[in-house]
TIDOMAR-604818 format. One record per residue: x, y, z of N, C-alpha, C in turn. Coordinates in steps of 0.001 Angstrom, whole numbers, padded with zeros to 6 digits, always signed. Each point is the difference from the previous one (the first is absolute). Example, Ala and Ser with C-alpha at 12.3 -4.5 7.8 and 13.67 -1.06 7.14 Angstrom:
<pts>
+013190-005690+007800-000890+001190+000000+000900+001200+000000;-000350+001050-000720+000820+001190+000060-000770+001090+000730;
</pts>
This chain:
<pts>
+259846-093931-034651-000802+001228-000151+000432+001384-000295;-000429+000933-000715+001164+001052-000130-000681+001129+001038;+000851+000723-000191-000285+000992+001487-000864+000933-000624;-000398+000464+001030-001582+000820-000364+000078+001273+000573;+000084+001331-000603+000021+001523+000092-001256+000653+000237;-000205+000694+000813-000904+000841+000042-000599+000361-001120;-001482+000013-000280-000624+000508-001603+000429+001235-000019;+000262+000387-001041+000991+001146-000703-001220+001166-000168;+000203+001241+000711-001018+000997-000266+000057+000884-001190;-000794+001104-000305+000305+000772-000991+001255+000867+000202;+000291+000205+000906+001535+000710+000208+000881-000798-000376;+000220-001272+000256+001114-001070-000319-000157+000229-001522;-000975-000007-000924+000046+000289-001192+000035+001382-000441;+000735+000746+000756+000184+001336-000515-000900+000691-000181;-001481-000230+000361-000947+001072+000136+000087+000761+001337;+001081+000885+000287-000138+000702+000881-000620+001071+000429;-000560-000050+001354-001085+000984+000370-001422-000103-000219;-000088-001168-000363-001595-000489-000429-000711+000308+001032;-000886+000771+000151-001187+000012+001046-001232+000281-000743;-001295-000568+000682-001252+000334-000318-000639+000359+001060;-000678+001336-000525-001341+000796+000988-001442-000641-000444;-000891+000179+001220-001054-000462-000204-001180+000867+000085;+000225+001255+000035-001030+001125+000132-000271+000357+001520;-000224+001280+000063-000332+000717+001069-000719+001160+000250;-000273+000752+001041-000457+001052-000069+000820+001685-000040;+000977+000180-000274+000912+000943-000616+000623+000647+000967;+001030+000276+000122+000442+000658+001058+001526+000480-000437;+000152+001598-000635+000988+000714-000857+001333-000243+001206;-000040-000348+001201+001006+000045+000614+000549-001339+000076;-000712-000887-000299+000578-001283-000254+001103-000377-001113;+001346-000440+000509+000643-000077-000828-000387-001141-001355;-000529-000926+000475-000579-001221-000930-000978+000402-001047;-000491+001327+000498-000915+000634-000997-001338-000536-000201;-000691-000523+001171-001147-000457-000106-000978+000779-000454;-000842-000556-001185-001230+000685-000357-000969-000946-001168;-001327+000383+000013-000673-000639-000834-000482-001365+000450;-000376-000767-000830-000454-001476+000554+000444-000856-000698;+000964-000056-000940+000382-001335-000756+001531-000181+000164;+000909-000315-000907+001521-000232+000425+000863+000741-001092;+001081-000168+000602+001162+000611-000915+001126-000811+000510;+001168-000445-001325+000849-000608+000249+001362+000533-000315;+000923+000265+000949+001203+000330-000584+000940-000631+000242;+001313-000017-001141+000973-000873-000099+001082+000814-000030;+001228-000399+000363+001248+000451-000066+000345+000915+000453;-000568+000696+001616+000187+001057+000484-001388+000371-000049;-000692+000366-000876-001369-000335-000104-000457+001577-000229;-001478+000160+000121-000676+001284-000125-001012-000095+000920;-000456+001524+000387-001488+000062+000658-001149+000475-000598;-000934-000664+000190-001509+000659-000750-000327+000973+000768;-001104+000581-000667-001211+000823+000579-001213-000350-000881;-001267-000243+000592-001239-000088-000183-000835+000916+000210;-001207-000073-000757-001161+001184+000567-000528-000409+001456;+000197-001088+000168-000431+000017+001382+000987+000673+001349;+000975+000696-000409+000819+000491+000940+001283+000484-000484;+000664+000484+000632+001198+000696-000661+000868-001043+000821;+001473-000371-000947+000594-000464+000261+001518+000448-000102;+001150-000334+000534+001103+000670-000055+000975-000727-000406;+001102+000570-001001+000968-001125-000660+001156+000021+000761;+000685-001596-000060+000990+000310+000771+000796-001403-000725;+001083+000262-000835+000465-001107-000569+000240-001243+001212;-000357-001167-000642+000298-001132+000689-001220-000595+000955;-001165+001201-000402-001277-000546+000978-001095-000239-000785;-000772-001173+000397-000992-000662-000931-001226+001310+000292;-000097+000188-001384-001310+001068+000020-001130-000731-000243;-001337+000734+000970-001241-001075-000395-001334+000741-000481;-000173+000052-000976-001045+001100-000984-000696-000880-000578;-001197+000383-000557-000917-000305-001277-000273-001236+000341;-000735-000607-001225-000254-001560+000135+001176-000850-001518;-000208-000977+000104+001000-000660-000911+001745+000118+000650;+000831-000696-000764+001301+000176+000177+001221+000697-000880;+000392+000731+000733+001008+001123-000716+001287-000644+000192;+000814-000598-000828+001468-000180-000020+000779+001181-000589;+000902+000601+001173+001290+001121-000198+000841-000831-000142;+000942-000260-001522+001367-000328+000110+000987+001104+000604;+001072-000376+000476+000755+000562+000564+000084+001608+000060;+000518+000358+001306+000051+001666+000039-000715+000412+001225;-001125+000664+000135-000441+000503+001181-001047+001243-000304;-000260+000402-001130-000899+000885-000287-001480-000569+000560;-000685+001529+000156-001392-000384+000576-000681-000679-001262;-001101-000529+000340-000901-000491-000933-001738+000253+000638;-000584+000249-000984-001335+000338+000535-001079-001066-000979;-000705-000731+000974-001497-000608-000877-001323+000894+000353;-000530+000044-000919-001275+000816+000240-000940-000596+000615;-000650+000056+000496-001589-000464+000308-000190-000642+001489;+001337-000363+000828-000408-000516+000984-000649-001076+000215;-000838-000180+001016-000840-001369+000121-000804-000217-001465;-000113-001012-000958-001214-000097-000984+000743+000978-001235;+001014+000314+000020+000647+000809-001124+000357-001127-000926;+000484+000743-000895+000479-001060-001411+001621-000230+000419;+000303-001248-000740+001356-000968+000703+000680+000732-000559;+001260-000161+000499+001047+001029-000261+000871-000815-001110;+000904+000736-000747+000869-000877-001291+000700-001024+000608;+000798-000809-000611+000855-001035+000111+001116+000208-000432;+001327-000012+000620+001149-000176-000896+000929-001155+000678;+000899-000322-000724+001172-000957+000362+000577+000292+001095;-000090-000684+001089+000860-000108+001172+001331+000314-000314;+000796+000860+000368+001256+000526+000223+001016-001231-000320;+000978-000205-000573+000939-001002-000103-000434-001213-001063;-001148-000085-000358-000599-001063-001059+000744+000641-001242;+000066-001196-000751+000327+000146-001604-001487-000247-000705;-000371+001116-000610-000932+000328-000693-000286-001068-001158;-001146-000822-000265-000537-000917-000801-000766+000717-001121;-000329-000796-001048-001251+000801-000989-000926+000218+000863;-000842-000661+001068-000787+000301+001048+000278-000421+001428;+000202+000965+000919+000571-000458+001229+001555+000211+000316;+000536-001163+000955+001563-000055-000199+000450-001076+001192;+001452+000014-000058+000389-001060+000681+001033+000447+000914;+000502-000287+000813+001037+000086+001020+000883-001303+000313;+001496-000192-000634+000573-000980+000326+000496+000200+001335;-000002-000667+001126+000599-000376+001173+001042-000237+000661;+000537-000287+000749+001274-000589+000388+000099-001499-000165;+001022-000534-000337+000439-001009-000521-000098-001091+001659;-000768-001165-000143-000120-000889+001218+001331-000918-000001;+000772+000323+001202+000881-000793+000235-000341-001852+000380;+001459-000919-000269-000646-001082-000228-000404-000524+001742;-001278-000519-000126-000478-000340+001211-000646+000948+000803;-000023+000951-000837-001061+001312+000538-001173+000667-000639;-000837-001253-000320-001191+000474-000435-000964+000599+001152;-000812+000849-000241-001179+000117+000985-001129-000294+000225;-000616+000109+001125-001352-001002+000059-000730+001010+000810;-001488+000335-000086-000723+001199+000403-001498-000156-000151;-000956+000759+000639-001060-000314+000166-000717+001044-001082;+000812+001019-000494-000697+000491-001228-000434+001690+000843;+000728+001042-000500-000537+000944+000184-001298+000532-000334;-000794+000757+000678-001290+000501-000566+000040+001527-000649;-001318+000200-000740+000075+000997-000914+000462+000556-000963;+000954-001077-000801+000339+000678-001252-001055+000109-001089;-001007-000919-000043-000927+000112-000897+000343-000188-001664;+000769+001037-000320+000646-000102-001239+001503-000338-000582;+000554-000395+001280+001518-000447+000217+000008-001474+000056;+000901-000478-000558+000484-001268+000997+001323-000460-000286;+000458-000520+000754+001450-000395-000191+000001-001341+000140;+001542-000608-000502+000339-001180-000483+001407-000531-000261;+000565-000603-000748+001106-000770+000512+000333-000244-001907;+001374+000471-000747+000341-000458-000938+001405-000867+000062;-000048-001229-000450+001399-000540-000440+000563-000150-001366;+001087+000600+000222+000806-000052-001287+000808-001521-000163;+000179-000458-001267+000585-001136-000332+001001+000040-001117;+000993-000512-000016+000959-000034-001178-000970-000992-001266;+000507+000605-001169-000306-000721-001304+000388-001194-000351;-000607-001235-000279+000218-001340+000136+001009-000490-000870;-000004+001037-001081+000964-000384-001190+001580+000414+000313;+000304+000208+001204+001520+000478+000771+000023-000712+001125;+001124-000245+000136+000478-000916+001252-000540+000517+001262;-000504-001116+000621-000654+000680+001198-001183+000313+000170;-000516+000168-001419-001470+000754-000165-000944-000946+000458;-001478+000262+000117-000992-000655+000233-000813-000694-001177;-000313-000999-000458-000381-000664-000990-001323+000221-000918;-000735+000637+001122-001371+000592-000497-000084+001378-000332;+001284+000585+000191-000015+001344-000635+001212+000566-001195;-000664+000637-001182+000492+000217-001350+000306-001404-000411;-000514-001143+000229+000456-001240-000666-001254-000725-000650;-001438+000293+000178-001014-000344-000487-000720+001077-000913;-000828-000460-000881-000765+000901-000762-001161-000828-000310;-001559+000707+000020-000782-000690-000228-001383+001270+000107;-000836-000533-000214-001540+000754-000252-001174-000231+001157;+000551-000387+001145-001277-000103+001113-000068-001576+000343;-000043+000000+001411-000320-001254+000250-000656+000148+001397;-001320-000893+000268-000984+000205+001085+000728-001129+000772;-000648-000461+001033-000025-000841+000921+001220-000549+000522;+000760+000884+000334+001523-000119+000447-000200-000407+001666;-000906+000866+000598-000131+000291+001365-001236-000841+000360;-000105-000354+001209-001366-000600+000381-000543+001059+000157;-001488-000300+000113-001178+000639+000484-000087+000792+001540;+000617-000645+000925+000213+000670+001131+001686+000627+000287;-000449+000511+000824+001413+000788+000546+000547-000867+000749;+001497-000357+000321+000338-000577+001079+000048+000233+001226;+000458-000656+001141-000211+000533+001259+000905+000874+000384;+001010+000065-000554+000742+000755+000169+000243+001795-001111;-001442-000011-000326-000339+000923-001000+000697+000619-001086;+000688-001161-000622+000542-000473-001169-000690-000896-001229;+000020+000645-001098-000602-000920-001065+000731-001321-000012;-000865-001030-000367+000295-001384+000233+000065-000636-001833;+000994-000390+000247+000796-000400-001535-000904-001566-000288;-000761+000055-001313-000691-001394-000213+001227-000898-000528;+000056-001011+000556+000812-001157-000666-000430-000542-001047;+001186-000108-000755-000279-000631-001587+001056+001341-000754;+000049-000287-001145+000552+000419-001199-000298+001042-000343;+000545+001469-000015-000897+001267-000597+000895+000297-001429;-000652+000429-000783+000854+000631-001293+001025+001334+000186;-000445+000570+000977+000623+001435+000322+000454-000042+001509;+000545-001016+000535+000537-000007+001293+001140-001264-000232;+000933-000007+001033+000849-001155+000419-000098-000892+000706;-000308+000187+001440-000123-000959+000945-000643+000834+001332;-000847-000777+000684-000568+000460+001487+001095+000818+000645;+001369-000664+000236+000530+000244+000888+000474+001703-000555;+000480+000422-001103+000117+000820-000576-000921+000988+000216;-001300-000351-000409-001001+000944+000458-000363+000531+001275;+000475-000873+000982-000362+000314+001261+000927+000906+000449;+001260+000381-000753+000915+001240+000107-000507+001314-000266;-001248+000092-000673-000200+001096-000508-000432+001079+001090;-000756-000346+000889-000524+000486+000800+000453+000084+001742;+000923-000462-000279+001018-000503+001251+001113+000485+000092;+000637+000450+001516+001483+000740-000491+001008-001196-000015;+000909-000087-000731+000562-001080-000610+001427+000458-000050;+001163+000088+000941+001137+000591-000113+000752-000723-001308;+000709+001005-000540+000779-000323-001449-001269-000177-001189;-000844-000046+000682-000825-000482-001495-001131+001532-000379;-000605+000806+001091-000280+000939-000134+000319+001264+000976;-000503+000970-000352+000276+001178+000861-001414+000679+000374;-000476+000170+001173-001408+000514-000139+000388+001409+000945;-001406+001053-000770-000065+001418+000853-001374-000214+000514;-000079+001175+000630-001599+000790+000014-000112+000739-001267;-001551+000176-000004-000298+000600-001057-001355+000446+000397;-000736+001351-000147-001183+000708+000328-000340+000588-001500;-001468-000536-000071-000766+000512-001137-000891+001177+000336;-000210+001155-000702-000887+000802+000540-001053-000272-001429;-001143+000328+000262-001020-000056-000871-000881+001141-000110;-000076+000435-001180-000702+001483-000187-001528-000293+000280;-000599+000435+000816-001567+000375-000021-000645+000339-000983;-001274-000289-000377-000864+000511-001020-001480-000407-000085;-000646+001192+000739-001639-000837-000254-000202-001417+000588;+000918-000311+001191-000196-001086+000645+000821-001331-000692;+000712+000403-000896+000782-000915-000550+001595+000617+000266;+000865-001292+000315+001449+000151+000498+000876-000853-001210;+000845+001138-000397+000586-000535-001399+001891-000173+000162;+000554-000684-000305+001292+000003-000045+000447-000696-001245;+000569+001010-001058+000624-000921-000948+000938+000516-000878;+001057-000588-000187+001231+000176-000875+000079-001075-001026;+000458+000753-000894+000085-000915-001340+001312+000131-000091;+001299+000259+000823+001276-000286+000116+000454-000224+001284;-000631-001009+000714+000021-000464+001205+001575-000702+000322;+000991+000970+000305+001387-000545+000371+000761+000547+001562;-001020-000303+000776+000660+000472+001073+001234-000337+001071;+000848-000836-000817+001388-000401+000486+001040+000132-001030;-000436+000807-001091+001058+000398-000665+001895+000388+000384;-000337+000746+001539+001428+000312+000271+000009-000631+001399;-000761-001114+000063+000312-000740+001269+000261-001486-000141;-000066-001008+000847+000229-001519-000403+000849-000205-000412;+000054-001009-001146+000767-000412-001085+000631+000907-001201;-001002+001187+000211-000105+000705-001409+000111-000524-001183;+000001+000708-001345-000577-000155-000960+000530-001495-000681;+001400-000527+000316+000346-001040-000280+000018+000590-001903;+000469+000646-000466+000284-000035-001275-001209+000450-000924;-001256-000070+000876-001012+000642-000945-000247+001208+000047;-001192+000268-000495-000056+001699-000197-000964+000352+001546;-000773-001260+000338-000437+000803+001460+000135-001656+001057;-000574+000511+001488+000357-001229+000683-001497-001142-000125;-000002-000953-000658-001287-000590-000330-000539-000988+000897;+001343-000369+000901-000485-001678+000850-000042+000491+001173;-001581+000133+000309-000013+000321+001606-001629-000615+000118;-000385-000552+001494-001338-000123-000052-000355+001324+001128;-001631-000198+000091-000611+000955+000970-000998-000897+000688;+000204+000562+001683-001035-000651+000651-000697+000656+000974;-001208+000090-000146-000876+000994+000938-000908-000706+000813;-000379+000290+001404-000722-000427+000872-000724+001046+000647;-001676-000138-000268-000906+001413+000721-001204-000467+000266;-000628+000905+000328-001377-000501+000337-001064+000758-000359;-001008-000340-000436-001128+000930-000983-001265-000214+000704;-000922+001208-000132-001392+000112+000595-000946-000519-001553;-000794-001144+000559-001042-000175-001191-001262+000301+000331;-000439+001018-000787-001313+000287+000550-001054+000042-000935;+000446-000415-001394-000912-000462-001150+000271+000922-001185;+000284-000477-001263+000021+000650-000785+001710+000535-000743;+000829-000779+001200+001129+000783-000721+000521-001192-001062;+001065+000578-000664+001030-000855-000625+001532+000035+000081;+000299-000524-000589+001523-000092-000134+000791-000592-001240;+000934+001031-000691+000676-000463-001502+001225+000082+000301;+000641-001110-000702+001420+000303-000063+000572-000261-001582;+000814+001088-000369+000264-000005-001597+001676-000481+000221;+000588-000714-000647+001327+000011+000025+000681-001393-000457;+001257-000207-000008+000724-001223-000391+001250+000265+001443;+000460-001323+000244-000101-001304-001061-000933-001078+000986;+000238+000096+001311-000828-001049+000779-000928+000924+001281;-000989-000524-000073-001221+000741+001180-000703-001060+000592;-000114+000077+001245-001200-000830+000649-000285+000949+001368;-001294+000159-000147-000705+000773+001249-001166-000970+000719;+000539-000120+001260-001028-000765+001205-000537+001030+000331;-001752-000189+000709-000560+000539+000640-000725-000864+000781;+000150+000387+001303-000502-001220+001235+000484-001152-000375;+001471-000033-000248+000753-001288-000104-000247-000795-001340;-000552+000549-000947-001026-000635-000858+000503+000580-001592;+000584-000505-001093+000638+000380-001093-001072+000712-000572;+000036+001153-000364-000873+000909-000599+000266+000471-001345;+001482+000239-000321+000527+000259-001193+000890-000719-000246;-000183-000964-001362+001349-000483-000360+000759+000334-001449;+000806+001010+000179+000189-000049-001475+001972-000315+000091;-000004-001321+000658+001277-000537+000046+000586-000760-001387;+001517+000492+000276+000480-000562-001369+000672+000948-001114;+001116+000059-000033+000375+000925-001052-000984+000315-001215;-000110+001696-000109-000661+000316-000688-000139+001328-000855;-000285+000426-000872+000068+001699-000071-001195+000638+000680;-000100+001397+000229-000812+000269+001059-001553-000332-000386;-000631-000519+000946-001321-000505+000057-000657+000653+001078;-001394-000001-000120-001209+000570+000780-000908-000886+000567;-000188-000044+001550-001208-001023+000550-000695+001097+001017;-001201+000015+000000-000899+000404+000917-000680-000884+000492;-000096+000297+001477-001253-000652+000754-000821+000639+000920;-001349-000106-000211-000937+000840+000883-000454-001140+001043;+000456+000380+001211-000113-000626+001209-001328-000349+000095;-001151+000375-000217-001385-000665+000038-000037-001000-000743;+000657-000225-001048-000453-000929-000558+000859-001558+000250;+000965+000461+000697+000902-001051+000388+000114-000363+001445;-000896+000693+000740-000501+000073+001504+000136-001257+000613;-000875-000867-001119-000635-001285+000999+001685-000902-000604;+000677-000061-000937+001629-000903+000066+000719+000855+001295;+000101+001369+000160+000747+000469+000722-000058-000172+001752;-001507-000205-000212-000588-000251+001553+000036+001410+000583;-000361+001039-000657+000047+001187+000693-001448+000668+000078;-000320+000986+001299-001299+000260+000245+000210+001607-000156;-001001+000570-000173+000086+001857-000195-000001+000100+001694;+000751+001445+000061+000279+000487+001263+000914-000816+001023;+000804-000906-000760+001232-000468+000832+001209+000224-001096;+001147-000278+001195+001116+000588-000405+000964-001262-000416;+000933-000355-001421+000669-000978-000333+001323+000449-000431;+000680-001404-000024+001420+000291-000252+000533+000050-001569;+000652+000483-000523+000009+000278-001788+001652+000034+000088;+000485-001258-000956+001357-000211+000285+000515-000125-001872;+000867+000614-000089+000107+000456-001586+001693-000746-000208;+000189-000803-000853+001411-000625-000703+000201+000346-001620;+000752+001106-000120+000648+000343-001536+001457-000618-000023;+000405-000080-001460+001146-000398-000290-000037+000638-001307;+001599+000703-000202+000407+000529-001103+001031-000954-000175;+000197-000661-001213+000733-000870-000532+000970-000331-000881;-000372+000933-001258+000641+000244-001469+000011+001196-000428;+001048+000073-000352+000135+001337-000624-000342+000767-001278;-001372+000330+000344-000960+000201-001434-000546+001243+000384;-000942+000085+001166-000412+001349+000476-000686-000104+001334;-000131+000427+000896-000790-000236+001393-000832+001182+000344;-001231-000559-000119-001239+000616+000111-000749-000399+001361;-000344+001106+000808-000450-000297+001452-001104+000866+000040;-001254-000093+000310-001136+000717+000134-001189-000978+000950;-000427+000802+001038-000717-000210+000850-001417+001026-000067;-000938-000364-000274-001200+001226+000180-001174-000863+000788;-000646+000481+001066-000652-000675+000736-000994+001157+000743;-000595-000599+000270-001542+000734+000813+000201-000730+001860;+000249-000690-000101+000611-000449+001437+000930+001214+000762;-000188-000119+001494+000770+000765+000818+000699-000604+000809;+001139+000180+000113+001332-000656+000730-000628+000528+001415;-000069-001338+001022-000140+000573+001308+001196-000166+000897;+001497-000613-000641+000921+000332+000641+000944+000555-000985;+001301+000225+000403+000726+000498-000904+000901-001234-000618;+000158-001174+000552+000476-001114-000543+001019-000768+000971;+000065-001093+000406+000468-000849+000818+001423-000726-000951;+001065-000380+000868+000711-000912-000319+000123-001324+000318;+000071-001238-000290-000277-001406+000607+001609-000418-000443;+000044-000949+000969+001370-000715+000303+000377-000871-001489;+001419-000194-000229+000069-000674-001388+000810-000766-000174;+000140-001093+001142+001335-000767+000079-000017-000850-001181;+001191-000189-000597-000205-000789-000995-000002-001564+000036;-000925-000680-001194-000282-001139-000005+000779-001106+000036;
</pts>
């Protein structure tokens, strides 16, 4: 059994000084800058805010409380104002400090996970449009010591590689039998587990930009490990890695989840396969309307369910990664044990 470390917080992912205010009565002498009735978020030393519900004093490093909606103020300490107090218009959204901007939203590469050091945790609350996961870097399989599933196979898609139900260890279960775009079950089982000398794991955080009830992360060039892991290995970018995310979402009716990308992608909701884009392919899109598959997923309105996402980038052609959803995350992501099989 691998050694379990505490759940990694936002600060461990280099989001220093994250604070969330919930609105209040307004007190100009309060260094936290209470005012109005909504919320303001300050990062990297942060900013204080003031809303029309009362006066708020600005002080670097304090969480401002103002307006309605979420204001994310990157690095610094300047005062910010959200108009309206209770019932006011939502404040603007901006990418948290330290994140790398993508086409929409952004990502933050966290610390490397040492051998035997993967975390477990129950999931921090209140992220809404931010979720964390794990990237694992692999050597290209056409070089000595490389993984045979990476950079050695080409194709245009293959579904049915994993079972319809998530495994008891919260990992996808390989369907026994020969697949044209895979090698063996043993090799696949290494994709989402920490295996010394086979892969190098890193924490990652995604920030999805909100717009009219839709949350989007989109990158036409998703290469978060260019300067980390095994590097580019003679290629233009680092193309060989997997992405694993475990979070929870609220199902209230009418929600959708869309993924666009390559090369492999499986999304499970309530431990049941909801999207299967598995197998090497160019960029493809799949959208699920949760109301239409609620029976298959076994979900009911007004309840919260697990959402588990597994992605792989396996060949040096392109790397597209887009999530677009009306689902709200109810936690910031959890990390599950990954003892090698």
